[in-house]
C-alpha positions as CSV (number, residue, x, y, z in Angstrom):
1,X,99.7,21.5,-11.2
2,X,96.2,22.9,-12.7
3,X,95.5,25.8,-12.3
4,X,91.9,25.6,-12.9
5,X,89.8,22.0,-12.1
6,X,86.7,24.0,-13.8
7,X,87.1,25.9,-17.1
8,X,84.3,26.8,-19.1
9,X,84.8,29.2,-22.5
10,X,82.6,31.0,-24.5
11,X,79.0,29.0,-23.4
12,X,75.8,29.0,-25.5
13,X,73.0,27.7,-24.9
14,X,69.7,29.1,-26.2
15,X,65.8,27.3,-25.8
16,X,63.1,28.1,-27.9
17,X,62.5,32.2,-27.7
18,X,65.2,32.3,-24.9
19,X,69.0,33.0,-24.9
20,X,69.9,31.9,-22.0
21,X,73.4,31.9,-22.0
22,X,75.0,34.3,-24.2
23,X,79.5,34.0,-24.7
24,X,80.2,32.8,-21.1
25,X,83.2,31.8,-19.2
26,X,83.7,30.5,-15.8
27,X,86.7,29.1,-14.1
28,X,87.2,27.4,-10.6
29,X,90.3,26.4,-8.7
30,X,90.6,23.3,-6.2
31,X,89.9,24.3,-2.3
32,X,88.5,27.4,-3.2
33,X,84.3,28.2,-2.6
34,X,83.6,30.4,-5.5
35,X,79.9,32.2,-5.6
36,X,78.2,32.5,-9.1
37,X,76.0,35.5,-8.5
38,X,73.5,37.1,-10.5
39,X,69.7,38.0,-10.3
40,X,66.8,35.7,-11.4
41,X,67.2,34.5,-15.0
42,X,70.7,36.0,-15.4
43,X,72.1,32.0,-16.2
44,X,73.7,30.7,-13.2
45,X,71.6,27.4,-12.9
46,X,71.7,26.7,-16.7
47,X,75.6,27.6,-16.7
48,X,75.6,25.1,-13.8
49,X,73.5,22.5,-15.6
50,X,75.6,22.2,-18.8
51,X,78.7,21.8,-15.8
52,X,76.6,19.1,-14.2
53,X,75.4,17.5,-17.8
54,X,72.1,17.7,-18.0
55,X,72.0,20.8,-20.5
56,X,73.7,20.4,-23.4
57,X,75.6,23.3,-24.6
58,X,74.8,25.1,-28.1
59,X,78.9,25.6,-28.6
60,X,81.9,26.6,-26.5
61,X,84.5,24.7,-24.6
62,X,84.7,22.6,-20.8
63,X,87.9,21.5,-19.5
64,X,87.1,19.6,-16.1
65,X,90.7,18.5,-14.5
66,X,92.5,19.3,-18.0
67,X,90.6,16.9,-19.7
68,X,87.9,18.4,-23.1
69,X,84.3,17.3,-22.2
70,X,82.5,16.9,-25.7
71,X,79.7,15.1,-25.0
72,X,78.9,16.5,-21.2
73,X,76.5,13.7,-19.9
74,X,75.4,13.6,-16.0
75,X,77.1,10.4,-15.9
76,X,80.4,11.4,-17.7
77,X,80.0,14.5,-15.2
78,X,80.1,12.4,-11.8
79,X,82.7,10.0,-13.3
80,X,85.0,12.9,-13.7
81,X,83.7,14.2,-10.2
82,X,81.0,16.8,-10.3
83,X,78.2,17.1,-8.2
84,X,75.2,19.4,-8.2
85,X,72.9,20.2,-5.2
86,X,69.7,21.6,-6.5
87,X,67.5,23.8,-5.0
88,X,64.7,21.4,-5.6
89,X,66.3,18.6,-3.1
90,X,65.6,15.3,-5.2
91,X,65.1,12.9,-2.8
92,X,62.8,9.8,-2.3
93,X,60.7,10.6,0.8
94,X,60.1,6.5,1.3
95,X,63.8,5.3,1.0
96,X,66.0,5.4,4.2
97,X,69.5,8.0,4.2
98,X,71.2,4.9,3.0
99,X,69.3,4.0,0.2
100,X,68.5,7.7,-1.1
101,X,72.9,8.0,-0.8
102,X,73.5,5.2,-2.5
103,X,70.0,5.1,-5.3
104,X,71.2,3.7,-8.7
105,X,74.6,2.5,-7.6
106,X,73.6,0.2,-4.6
107,X,75.7,-2.4,-3.0
108,X,75.1,-6.0,-3.5
109,X,76.5,-9.2,-2.5
110,X,75.4,-12.6,-4.7
111,X,73.0,-10.5,-6.5
112,X,71.2,-10.0,-3.5
113,X,70.6,-6.0,-1.7
114,X,73.2,-5.2,1.3
115,X,71.3,-2.7,3.2
116,X,73.7,-3.8,5.9
117,X,76.7,-3.0,3.7
118,X,75.1,0.7,2.5
119,X,74.4,1.9,5.9
120,X,78.2,1.1,7.0
121,X,79.2,3.3,4.1
122,X,77.0,5.8,4.6
123,X,77.8,6.0,8.3
124,X,81.3,6.4,7.2
125,X,80.8,9.4,5.0
126,X,78.4,10.6,7.4
127,X,80.6,10.6,10.3
128,X,83.4,12.5,7.9
129,X,81.3,15.2,7.6
130,X,80.1,15.0,11.4
131,X,76.4,14.7,10.5
132,X,74.2,13.2,13.3
133,X,71.8,11.6,11.5
134,X,71.6,7.6,11.8
135,X,71.7,6.3,7.7
136,X,68.4,4.0,8.4
137,X,66.1,6.6,9.1
138,X,63.5,7.5,6.7
139,X,64.5,10.7,4.6
140,X,60.6,11.9,4.6
141,X,61.2,12.0,8.2
142,X,63.8,14.0,8.4
143,X,63.5,18.4,8.0
144,X,64.8,20.3,5.3
145,X,67.9,21.1,6.4
146,X,68.6,17.2,7.7
147,X,67.8,16.5,4.1
148,X,69.9,19.1,2.7
149,X,72.6,16.8,4.2
150,X,71.7,13.7,3.7
151,X,72.4,15.7,-0.4
152,X,75.7,16.4,0.3
153,X,76.7,12.9,1.7
154,X,75.4,11.7,-1.8
155,X,77.2,13.7,-3.6
156,X,80.6,12.9,-1.8
157,X,79.6,9.3,-2.0
158,X,80.4,9.9,-5.8
159,X,83.5,11.0,-4.9
160,X,82.8,14.5,-6.1
161,X,85.6,16.7,-6.3
162,X,83.7,19.7,-7.4
163,X,80.2,20.3,-5.4
164,X,77.7,23.2,-7.2
165,X,75.3,24.1,-4.3
166,X,72.3,26.0,-6.3
167,X,70.0,27.9,-3.0
168,X,71.6,25.4,-0.3
169,X,70.2,27.9,2.6
170,X,67.1,29.1,1.7
171,X,65.1,26.9,3.8
172,X,67.6,26.4,6.8
173,X,67.6,28.7,10.3
174,X,70.5,30.1,11.2
175,X,71.8,27.2,13.4
176,X,71.6,25.0,10.7
177,X,73.6,27.4,8.0
178,X,76.1,27.5,10.7
179,X,76.3,23.3,10.5
180,X,76.2,23.7,6.6
181,X,79.4,26.3,6.6
182,X,81.3,24.4,9.0
183,X,81.1,20.9,6.8
184,X,81.8,23.6,3.2
185,X,84.9,24.7,5.0
186,X,86.0,21.2,5.7
187,X,85.5,20.4,1.6
188,X,87.1,23.1,1.0
189,X,90.5,22.3,2.8
190,X,90.1,18.5,1.5
191,X,90.7,20.6,-2.2
192,X,86.9,20.2,-2.9
193,X,85.8,23.0,-5.5
194,X,82.7,24.6,-4.7
195,X,80.5,26.8,-6.8
196,X,77.8,28.2,-4.4
197,X,74.7,29.9,-5.9
198,X,72.7,32.2,-3.2
199,X,70.9,35.3,-3.4
200,X,72.0,35.6,0.7
201,X,74.8,37.9,-0.1
202,X,75.3,38.9,4.0
203,X,76.8,34.6,3.5
204,X,79.0,35.4,1.5
205,X,81.9,36.9,4.0
206,X,81.9,33.8,6.1
207,X,82.6,31.2,3.3
208,X,83.4,32.5,-0.1
209,X,86.7,33.3,-1.9
210,X,86.0,34.9,-5.1
211,X,83.3,35.9,-7.3
212,X,82.3,35.6,-10.9
213,X,78.9,37.4,-12.1
214,X,76.1,37.2,-14.8
215,X,74.0,39.6,-16.0
216,X,71.3,38.5,-18.7
217,X,73.1,35.7,-19.5
218,X,76.3,36.7,-20.0
219,X,79.5,37.0,-18.2
220,X,79.7,40.2,-16.3
221,X,83.5,39.9,-14.2
222,X,85.0,38.1,-11.6
223,X,87.0,39.1,-8.3
224,X,88.5,38.0,-5.1
225,X,85.3,38.6,-2.4
226,X,88.1,40.1,0.0
227,X,88.9,42.8,-2.7
228,X,85.3,44.3,-3.2
229,X,82.2,45.8,-1.6
230,X,78.9,44.7,-1.0
231,X,77.8,47.6,-3.0
232,X,79.9,46.7,-6.3
233,X,78.9,42.9,-6.2
234,X,75.4,44.3,-6.2
235,X,76.0,47.1,-8.6
236,X,77.6,44.5,-11.5
237,X,74.9,42.3,-10.5
238,X,72.0,44.6,-11.5
239,X,73.8,47.0,-13.8
240,X,73.3,50.1,-11.6
241,X,73.4,51.3,-7.9
242,X,70.7,50.2,-5.9
243,X,70.0,53.2,-3.2
244,X,67.6,51.9,-1.1
245,X,67.0,48.2,0.0
246,X,64.5,48.4,2.2
247,X,61.7,51.1,0.2
248,X,59.4,52.2,2.3
249,X,56.3,55.0,2.1
250,X,54.6,56.8,4.3
251,X,50.7,56.2,4.3
252,X,48.4,57.4,6.8
253,X,47.3,54.3,9.1
254,X,42.9,53.9,8.2
255,X,40.0,52.2,9.1
256,X,40.4,48.3,10.7
257,X,40.3,45.8,7.4
258,X,40.7,42.3,9.8
259,X,40.9,41.3,12.7
260,X,41.7,37.8,14.2
261,X,40.0,37.1,17.1
262,X,41.1,34.1,19.5
263,X,42.1,31.5,16.9
264,X,43.2,28.4,17.3
265,X,44.1,26.0,14.8
266,X,46.4,22.4,15.7
267,X,49.5,22.5,17.7
268,X,51.3,25.9,16.2
269,X,48.1,28.0,16.1
270,X,47.3,29.3,19.9
271,X,44.7,31.5,20.6
272,X,46.3,34.0,17.6
273,X,44.7,37.6,18.3
274,X,45.7,40.8,15.8
275,X,44.3,43.3,13.5
276,X,45.0,44.9,10.2
277,X,44.6,48.4,9.3
278,X,44.3,50.3,6.0
279,X,47.6,51.9,5.6
280,X,49.8,49.5,7.3
281,X,52.6,46.2,6.2
282,X,52.2,44.3,9.6
283,X,55.5,41.8,9.5
284,X,55.2,38.7,10.9
285,X,58.7,37.8,12.8
286,X,59.8,34.1,14.8
287,X,61.5,31.4,14.6
288,X,61.1,28.4,12.5
289,X,58.5,26.2,14.0
290,X,56.9,29.3,15.6
291,X,53.7,29.0,13.7
292,X,54.0,31.3,11.4
293,X,53.2,29.8,8.4
294,X,50.3,28.0,10.2
295,X,48.7,30.8,11.0
296,X,48.3,31.9,7.5
297,X,47.1,28.8,6.5
298,X,44.0,28.6,9.4
299,X,43.1,32.1,8.2
300,X,43.1,31.4,4.8
301,X,41.0,28.2,5.1
302,X,43.3,25.7,4.6
303,X,44.0,23.9,7.8
304,X,41.1,23.8,9.8
305,X,40.3,25.8,12.9
306,X,39.1,24.5,16.3
307,X,37.8,28.1,16.9
308,X,38.0,31.6,16.1
309,X,36.5,34.4,14.4
310,X,37.4,36.6,11.6
311,X,36.0,39.7,10.7
312,X,36.7,41.5,7.5
313,X,35.8,44.9,7.4
314,X,33.4,45.1,10.7
315,X,31.4,41.7,9.0
316,X,32.3,38.5,10.4
317,X,32.8,35.8,7.9
318,X,33.1,31.9,7.7
319,X,36.2,30.3,6.0
320,X,35.8,26.9,5.8
321,X,38.1,26.6,3.1
322,X,40.2,28.7,0.9
323,X,37.2,29.7,-1.5
324,X,35.3,31.4,1.2
325,X,39.0,33.4,1.8
326,X,39.3,34.4,-1.9
327,X,35.9,34.9,-2.4
328,X,35.4,37.2,0.3
329,X,38.5,39.4,-0.9
330,X,41.3,37.8,1.5
331,X,44.0,35.9,-0.6
332,X,48.1,34.0,0.9
333,X,51.2,34.4,-1.3
334,X,52.2,30.9,-0.1
335,X,55.7,30.0,1.0
336,X,56.4,27.6,-1.8
337,X,54.9,29.3,-4.8
338,X,56.5,26.4,-7.6
339,X,54.5,24.0,-5.0
340,X,51.2,26.1,-4.1
341,X,50.9,29.0,-5.9
342,X,51.3,28.7,-9.3
343,X,50.4,25.9,-12.0
344,X,54.0,25.6,-13.4
345,X,53.2,23.8,-16.5
346,X,49.9,26.1,-17.5
347,X,50.7,29.8,-19.2
348,X,50.8,32.7,-17.4
349,X,47.5,33.8,-19.0
350,X,45.8,30.5,-17.6
351,X,47.0,31.3,-14.1
352,X,45.8,34.5,-13.7
353,X,42.6,33.6,-15.1
354,X,42.1,30.2,-13.0
355,X,41.1,31.3,-10.1
356,X,38.9,34.4,-11.7
357,X,36.6,31.7,-13.7
358,X,33.9,32.9,-11.2
359,X,34.4,36.8,-13.0
360,X,35.6,35.6,-16.3
361,X,32.8,33.0,-17.5
362,X,29.2,34.0,-18.3
363,X,26.5,32.4,-17.8
364,X,26.8,29.9,-20.0
365,X,30.0,28.7,-18.5
366,X,32.4,30.0,-21.1
367,X,35.3,32.1,-20.7
368,X,35.1,35.5,-22.1
369,X,37.9,35.6,-23.9
370,X,38.4,39.2,-24.6
371,X,37.6,40.1,-20.7
372,X,40.1,37.5,-19.8
373,X,43.0,39.3,-22.5
374,X,42.3,42.5,-20.6
375,X,42.9,41.3,-17.0
376,X,45.8,39.5,-18.2
377,X,47.3,42.6,-19.8
378,X,46.4,44.7,-16.8
379,X,48.0,42.4,-14.3
380,X,51.4,42.4,-16.6
381,X,51.3,45.9,-16.8
382,X,50.5,46.6,-13.4
383,X,53.3,44.8,-11.9
384,X,56.2,45.5,-14.4
385,X,56.1,41.1,-14.8
386,X,58.9,40.7,-17.6
387,X,57.8,37.9,-20.3
388,X,58.2,37.2,-24.1
389,X,54.4,37.0,-24.0
390,X,51.7,35.5,-21.7
391,X,51.2,32.2,-23.7
392,X,54.7,31.2,-21.5
393,X,54.6,28.6,-19.0
394,X,54.6,29.9,-15.7
395,X,57.4,27.4,-14.9
396,X,59.9,29.1,-17.5
397,X,60.0,33.1,-15.5
398,X,62.3,33.8,-13.1
399,X,61.6,33.2,-9.1
400,X,60.5,37.3,-8.7
401,X,58.3,37.3,-12.0
402,X,57.2,33.6,-10.8
403,X,55.6,35.7,-7.7
404,X,54.3,38.7,-9.7
405,X,52.2,36.4,-11.3
406,X,50.8,34.9,-7.8
407,X,50.0,38.0,-6.3
408,X,48.6,39.1,-9.6
409,X,46.2,36.0,-10.1
410,X,44.8,38.0,-6.6
411,X,45.2,41.5,-7.7
412,X,43.3,40.6,-10.9
413,X,40.0,40.5,-8.5
414,X,40.0,43.5,-6.4
415,X,40.9,41.6,-3.0
416,X,40.7,43.2,0.7
417,X,43.6,41.7,2.3
418,X,46.9,40.0,0.9
419,X,48.9,37.8,3.1
420,X,52.7,37.0,1.9
421,X,54.8,34.1,3.3
422,X,58.3,34.4,2.5
423,X,58.0,36.6,-0.4
424,X,61.8,37.2,-1.3
425,X,62.8,33.9,-1.0
426,X,65.1,32.5,-3.1
427,X,64.7,36.1,-5.6
428,X,67.5,38.1,-5.7
429,X,68.1,41.9,-4.6
430,X,67.2,44.0,-7.6
431,X,63.2,41.2,-7.5
432,X,63.1,41.8,-3.7
433,X,62.9,45.3,-4.2
434,X,60.2,45.3,-6.5
435,X,58.0,43.1,-4.3
436,X,58.7,45.7,-1.5
437,X,57.8,48.4,-4.0
438,X,54.5,46.0,-4.7
439,X,53.9,45.5,-1.2
440,X,54.1,49.3,-0.9
441,X,51.6,49.8,-3.8
442,X,49.0,47.7,-2.4
443,X,49.4,49.5,1.2
444,X,48.7,52.7,-0.5
445,X,45.7,51.6,-1.9
446,X,43.8,50.5,0.9
447,X,44.9,46.9,0.5
448,X,45.7,45.0,4.0
449,X,49.1,43.8,3.9
450,X,50.7,41.3,6.2
451,X,53.9,38.7,5.5
452,X,55.7,36.4,7.4
453,X,59.4,36.4,6.8
454,X,62.4,34.8,8.2
455,X,64.6,37.9,7.5
456,X,65.1,40.1,10.3
457,X,66.7,43.1,8.0
458,X,63.5,42.7,6.1
459,X,60.9,42.3,8.6
460,X,62.4,45.8,10.4
461,X,62.8,47.9,7.2
462,X,59.7,47.4,5.9
463,X,57.2,46.8,8.0
464,X,54.7,49.4,9.8
465,X,54.5,47.3,12.4
466,X,55.8,43.9,13.9
467,X,54.3,40.8,15.7
468,X,56.3,38.1,17.2
469,X,55.6,34.5,17.4
470,X,56.7,31.9,19.4
471,X,55.3,28.3,20.2
472,X,52.1,29.2,18.3
473,X,51.5,32.7,20.0
474,X,51.9,36.5,19.7
475,X,54.6,37.1,22.2
476,X,55.4,40.4,21.0
477,X,54.1,43.6,19.2
478,X,56.2,46.6,18.3
479,X,55.2,50.2,15.8
480,X,58.4,49.5,13.3
481,X,60.4,53.0,15.3
482,X,60.1,50.9,18.4
483,X,62.0,47.4,17.0
484,X,65.2,45.8,17.5
485,X,66.8,42.7,16.9
486,X,67.3,42.0,20.6
487,X,64.0,43.3,21.2
488,X,62.5,40.9,18.2
489,X,64.3,38.0,19.4
490,X,64.1,38.3,23.0
491,X,60.1,37.7,22.2
492,X,60.8,35.1,19.6
493,X,62.6,33.1,22.1
494,X,59.4,32.8,24.7
495,X,59.1,29.3,25.1
496,X,56.0,28.1,27.7
497,X,57.8,27.4,30.7
498,X,57.4,23.5,30.8
499,X,56.8,21.8,34.4
500,X,59.6,19.8,35.6
501,X,57.9,17.1,37.5
502,X,61.0,16.6,39.6
503,X,60.8,20.1,41.1
504,X,56.9,19.3,42.1
505,X,58.0,16.7,44.4
């Protein structure tokens, strides 16, 4: 019997100006969950794309189930039993669950598409995983968590025996994560080898057997999870000890910068009232669907407001669209930085300059290149954005550096209030600390900061004051020193009492 179902030795992979993988080795056993860990840019996803045939290695050896593979393509990898579930889900939203599962491998009878057979086979796969989803439902109508489950079902429909999961829990609730872990344990029992990539290190204890750690495109170490500590894992990931996970600076609470009164927008923003002062960071806690993101979008002018008043520096301002907010110095770092915060095909220089053209252009509408260069250089230096040069595409940067670019483009215009929506989602532990330090610097400079987060330790560790939302309303407020996890969760579950018609008869 083979000891390893995957063996990768001395793998090299370079892109223009970047050596992504430098002499990397990796192995995987049948029936184990291997956590592949490292900072953003460590090379984890690149290595797995080499294993799944998406990228062609420059050199090195790969063996899958004892078969030495030379020219590995996605089709060949699939035939060998390798399936990858990417962080950005690849679903056809307008097709049904069954149609997505068998996309490219459609079942036919006499040359005619057999939806009945596909639905039947899809149902068997879903039942095997205890996934309660109809194979006939349109994927676009499903929550992200359910789409994640469909991706797993799709992978298993190809008889995958090696399953690669890249940040599978980044958009899931606690209950949905528990459901996913149950599926992972079931697959492990069936002998499937699973590579699990995640920055949420607290998850590892529930499912992981071994860990492989990478840093700067190189292999660092592999170890049994039971024989190591979390601090040892973090030290190997970042190459140094991180003494303070949630750095916090003291700052005197100053005058009121922002006040939101009686804000209503749709079903999930209901009579919102809060204020923000200089020298404080306000965290917005709550469960998925509480209305936190919708509230930031309404304040920023993305979604229309039904009523309410926004007061900035003592003056009532009208925000009908994002440009109104930007001109008044109120900006948003959105939840999905790639979709809503960056033009990933444009350079870092262009991303920083784009929202600031009103500042950079002269009367004739021509960009002042010297002014633009100075703005970009200052932003890159102040936020310590790691990049080869400012002309590289934003999409080529690691998640943490992408987040800094999103923030940097707003700070270049001296914004007064910065709203962060899930600022550390999908970035590694060291990059998280850099984002926290950035928020602290904004706080100390007199800029108003408030942020939405689904991570309770983050909310409690960084905030000076905590607001809790449930069912579209603010249901609790605490100073950081008063807050406990139980008190926050109690407020996060204060749903409106729904009238039971039977009770009134």
